[in-house]
C-alpha positions in Angstrom: 0.0 0.0 0.0 1.4 3.4 -1.0 2.0 6.2 1.5 0.3 9.5 1.2 3.5 11.0 -0.3 3.7 8.1 -2.8 0.1 8.7 -3.9 0.9 12.4 -4.3 4.0 11.6 -6.4 1.9 9.4 -8.6 -0.6 12.2 -9.2 2.2 14.5 -10.1 3.7 12.1 -12.5 0.4 11.3 -14.2 -0.8 14.9 -14.4 -1.0 16.3 -18.0 0.8 19.5 -17.1 4.0 17.7 -16.1 4.2 18.9 -12.5 7.6 18.4 -10.9 7.0 19.3 -7.3 4.4 20.2 -4.7 4.5 23.0 -2.0 2.1 22.1 0.8 1.1 24.8 3.3 -2.3 23.8 4.7 -1.5 22.6 8.3 -4.0 19.6 7.9 -2.2 18.5 4.7 1.3 19.1 6.2 0.2 16.7 9.0 -1.3 14.2 6.6 1.9 13.9 4.5 4.5 14.3 7.2 3.1 13.7 10.6 4.1 17.2 11.7 1.4 18.8 13.9 2.8 22.3 14.4 1.7 25.5 12.7 3.6 27.5 10.1 5.3 24.6 8.2 5.8 24.1 4.5 6.4 20.8 2.8 8.3 20.5 -0.5 7.7 17.2 -2.2 9.7 16.1 -5.2 10.5 12.6 -6.5 14.1 12.9 -5.4 13.8 14.9 -2.1 11.3 15.9 0.6 11.7 18.8 2.9 9.8 20.0 5.9 10.5 23.7 6.6 9.3 24.9 10.0 8.7 28.6 9.7 9.9 30.7 12.6 9.3 28.1 15.3 11.1 25.7 17.6 8.6 22.9 16.7 11.1 21.1 14.5 12.2 19.0 17.5 8.9 17.1 17.1 10.0 16.0 13.7 13.0 14.0 14.5 10.8 11.0 15.3 7.5 11.8 13.6 8.5 13.1 10.2 10.4 10.3 8.7 11.3 10.7 5.1 11.6 14.4 5.3 14.7 16.5 5.8 13.8 19.1 8.4 15.0 22.6 9.3 13.7 25.9 10.6 13.8 29.1 8.7 12.0 32.4 8.2 9.7 32.6 5.2 12.3 34.6 3.2 15.0 32.1 4.0 12.7 29.2 3.0 11.8 30.8 -0.3 15.5 31.4 -1.0 16.3 27.8 -0.2 13.4 26.6 -2.5 14.7 28.8 -5.3 18.1 27.2 -5.1 16.6 23.7 -4.8 14.3 24.1 -7.8 17.2 25.3 -9.8 19.3 22.3 -8.9 16.5 19.9 -9.5 15.4 21.4 -12.8 11.9 22.0 -11.5 9.7 23.9 -14.0 6.3 23.6 -12.3 5.0 23.3 -8.8 1.6 22.7 -7.4 0.9 24.9 -4.5 -2.1 25.4 -2.1 -3.5 28.7 -3.3 -6.0 28.9 -0.4 -3.3 28.6 2.2 -0.8 31.3 1.1 -1.2 35.0 1.4 -0.6 37.6 -1.4 2.8 38.7 0.0 4.0 35.1 0.3 2.8 34.3 -3.2 4.5 37.4 -4.6 7.8 36.5 -3.0 7.5 32.9 -4.3 6.7 34.1 -7.8 9.6 36.6 -7.9 12.1 34.2 -6.3 11.2 31.0 -8.3 12.0 32.7 -11.6 11.1 30.5 -14.5 9.1 28.1 -12.3 5.4 28.0 -13.0 3.2 28.1 -9.9 0.1 26.0 -10.5 -2.8 26.1 -8.0 -3.1 22.5 -6.9 -5.4 22.5 -3.9 -7.6 19.8 -5.5 -4.7 17.6 -6.2 -2.9 18.1 -2.9 -5.7 18.1 -0.3 -5.8 15.1 2.0 -9.6 15.2 1.6 -9.2 14.0 -2.0 -7.4 10.8 -0.8 -10.0 9.7 1.8 
């Protein structure tokens, strides 16, 4: 039986738009995919790597045992976006699903500017844990 991340990767691979990665920001979905129960976390899911970025919090200690399969670190939103920009460049990511309903306008603007050349595709319907129940 596939894990939630495995099912998400299958959806990405089989999507007509050729989505390379997913950026998960809804706390319920972050918990579903990673086991992390804190607030203010972002998951980056790609076929080669998975990151849990805990935004401005000390909650990352919870992850050492509960978030297997994810590399974990804490960062500000700006630091996280800078890291994601470098990571997308290294991995050759050209399109990312993101949870449009769980990101504010300023966060979106910074992502769009920093992930130059990466298409941000609203993917709430593909990412939401509710669609896997």
